[in-house]
C-alpha angles and dihedrals in degrees: 000000000000122000118234115222119224109244100173136031135187119217115192102218138113090198107104091193091054091047090052092049092050092046090054089058095050131074112280093233092059113105109225123205130182135187086264089068091056097035091239111155118229119249120247110272100234098158123111095231142032088254094053092048092047091053091045091053093044092054092044095050092043090059092045094052099053 
């Protein structure tokens, strides 16, 4: 069984600083997209914690990118 390498990744964030920090941790050949590239607005962060808001955004962007 051969392993497929990830070539692209979507990061659901409007924060350009956060995107830059994440990009610096990932392989340079990886193409990084964000909701800014697709002009998808972020959902309101209505959770009570960072974890709840992260899950809310992940589900939202997953539905928007199908």
